C-alpha positions in Angstrom: -26.8 -14.0 27.0 -30.1 -15.7 25.9 -30.6 -18.1 23.0 -31.8 -15.4 20.6 -28.7 -13.3 21.2 -26.4 -16.3 20.6 -28.2 -16.9 17.2 -27.7 -13.4 16.1 -23.9 -13.0 15.5 -21.7 -11.6 12.8 -18.9 -13.7 11.5 -16.5 -12.3 8.8 -13.2 -13.6 7.4 -10.8 -11.7 5.2 -7.4 -12.6 3.7 -4.6 -10.1 3.5 -1.3 -10.1 1.5 0.8 -9.2 4.6 2.3 -11.2 7.5 0.4 -11.9 10.7 2.7 -9.5 12.6 1.9 -6.6 10.2 -1.8 -7.4 10.3 -1.8 -7.5 14.1 0.0 -4.1 14.4 -2.4 -2.5 11.9 -5.3 -3.7 14.1 -3.8 -2.6 17.5 -1.3 0.2 17.0 -2.8 3.6 17.5 -1.0 5.4 14.6 -1.9 2.6 12.2 -5.6 2.6 13.3 -5.9 6.3 12.8 -4.9 5.8 9.2 -7.5 3.3 8.1 -10.4 3.1 10.6 -13.0 5.8 10.5 -16.1 4.8 12.4 -19.2 6.5 10.9 -16.9 8.3 8.5 -15.1 10.2 11.2 -11.3 10.0 12.1 -10.1 8.6 15.4 -8.7 11.4 17.6 -7.4 9.2 20.4 -6.8 5.5 20.9 -6.0 3.5 24.1 -5.1 -0.2 23.7 -3.8 -2.0 26.8 -2.9 -5.3 25.3 -3.3 -7.5 28.3 -6.1 -9.4 30.1 -8.2 -6.8 31.9 -6.7 -4.0 29.8 -8.8 -1.1 28.5 -9.9 -0.5 25.0 -10.9 3.1 24.1 -11.5 4.8 20.7 -12.5 8.4 20.6 -14.0 9.6 17.4 -13.9 13.2 16.3 -16.9 15.1 15.2 -19.7 12.9 16.6 -18.8 12.6 20.2 -18.7 8.8 19.8 -16.6 6.7 22.2 -16.1 3.0 21.8 -15.0 1.3 25.0 -14.3 -2.2 26.2 -12.1 -4.5 28.2 -9.8 -7.3 27.0 -10.6 -10.7 28.3 -7.9 -12.5 26.3 -4.8 -11.3 24.5 -2.5 -13.6 22.6 -0.2 -11.4 20.4 -0.4 -12.2 16.7 -3.1 -14.8 17.4 -6.2 -13.7 19.2 -8.0 -10.8 20.9 -11.2 -11.1 22.8 -12.9 -8.0 24.3 -16.1 -6.2 25.1 -17.4 -3.6 22.7 -19.7 -0.8 23.8 -20.7 2.1 21.5 -21.3 5.3 23.7 -23.3 7.7 21.4 -23.2 10.8 23.7 -26.6 12.4 23.7 -28.1 9.6 21.7 -27.3 7.0 24.4 -25.3 3.8 24.2 -25.8 0.6 22.4 -26.0 -2.6 24.4 -22.6 -4.3 25.0 -21.2 -6.6 22.4 -18.2 -9.0 22.5 -15.6 -9.3 19.8 -13.5 -12.4 19.1 -10.7 -11.5 16.7 -8.2 -14.2 15.4 -5.1 -13.8 13.3 -3.6 -16.7 11.4 -1.1 -17.4 8.6 -2.5 -18.1 5.2 0.1 -19.1 2.7 2.4 -16.1 2.2 -0.2 -13.8 3.7 -2.6 -13.9 6.7 -6.2 -14.3 7.6 -8.4 -12.2 9.9 -11.6 -13.6 11.5 -14.1 -11.4 13.3 -17.0 -12.7 15.4 -19.3 -10.1 17.0 -21.9 -11.3 19.5 -24.5 -9.7 21.7 -27.2 -8.5 19.2 -30.8 -8.6 20.6 -32.4 -9.2 17.2 -31.6 -9.8 13.5 -32.6 -6.3 12.6 -29.5 -4.9 14.3 -27.1 -7.0 12.3 -27.2 -5.1 9.0 -25.6 -1.7 10.1 -22.8 -3.5 11.8 -22.2 -5.8 8.8 -22.0 -2.8 6.5 -19.6 -1.1 8.9 -17.3 -4.2 9.1 -17.3 -4.5 5.3 -16.2 -0.9 4.8 -13.7 -1.0 7.6 -12.0 -4.2 6.3 -12.0 -2.8 2.8 -10.2 0.3 4.1 -7.8 -1.9 6.1 -7.1 -3.9 2.9 -6.4 -0.7 0.9 -4.1 0.6 3.7 -2.1 -2.5 3.9 -1.8 -2.8 0.1 -0.5 0.8 -0.1 2.5 -0.2 2.0 2.0 2.9 4.3 2.5 0.8 7.4 6.1 0.2 6.5 7.2 3.6 8.0 10.5 2.4 9.4 11.6 1.1 6.0 10.5 4.2 4.3 12.4 6.3 6.8 15.6 4.3 6.2 15.3 4.6 2.5 14.9 8.4 2.8 18.0 8.7 5.0 20.0 6.6 2.6 18.8 8.8 -0.3 19.9 11.9 1.6 23.3 10.5 2.2 23.7 9.7 -1.5 22.7 13.2 -2.4 25.3 14.7 -0.1 28.0 12.4 -1.7 27.0 13.4 -5.2 26.9 17.1 -4.4 30.2 17.1 -2.5 32.4 20.2 -3.3 35.2 19.8 -5.8 38.8 20.5 -5.2 40.3 23.9 -5.9 42.2 22.5 -8.9 39.0 21.2 -10.4 37.3 24.5 -9.9 40.2 26.4 -11.6 40.1 24.0 -14.6 36.3 24.5 -14.9 36.6 28.3 -14.8 39.3 28.3 -17.5 37.1 26.2 -19.7 34.2 28.6 -19.2 36.4 31.5 -20.1 37.5 29.8 -23.3 33.9 29.0 -24.2 32.9 32.6 -23.7 35.7 33.9 -25.8 34.9 31.6 -28.7 31.2 32.1 -28.7 30.1 35.1 -30.8 26.3 34.4 -30.9 24.5 34.0 -27.5 21.0 33.8 -28.9 20.8 30.0 -28.8 22.4 29.3 -25.4 22.2 30.0 -21.7 25.7 31.4 -21.2 24.6 35.1 -21.0 22.2 34.8 -18.1 22.3 32.0 -15.5 18.6 32.5 -14.7 17.8 31.2 -18.2 19.0 27.8 -17.1 16.1 27.6 -14.6 13.6 28.5 -17.3 15.0 25.6 -19.3 14.5 23.1 -16.5 18.2 22.5 -15.9 
């Protein structure tokens, strides 16, 4: 890389209100990535992340034919990722290769992400990528703030809720049912005017939102 390319780099830092572990997963896990990262406004259709030195990086973007590929040169879980970064634009050709240096670090009760992108041949190529990073990190921040990445916790809460519903709706004993039926019969005998109630037609209860 010549001196001009070294001078033309992008460096961005952003703080997030989640742990380093959560931030790292959102950056590398395929299902998380598909939720927040949409290069050129299109969703990811396939992701390959071999988190090891020499491992492959592949992002396939739907609708545009765009493929982003690279190779990891350094992988330290929850701390650092370094990899090549090539945009394959299909019929429009490919951009020259870049390198990304991504670091993850604790910051108080949250975490901090630092992105360095190198390999630009001139300053005129920086702006589109700066805009892309700005949007991407905004989307990542919104995704993490929504709590959508906590899928396991949500699943457990739903399971617990279902168990509670089953307990609450458990069938009553036969003696309880008999007592209830007798009470209903007495109420029916004593009621002479049905115009203000739902006794006459059970379907009316549904109309009333019961």
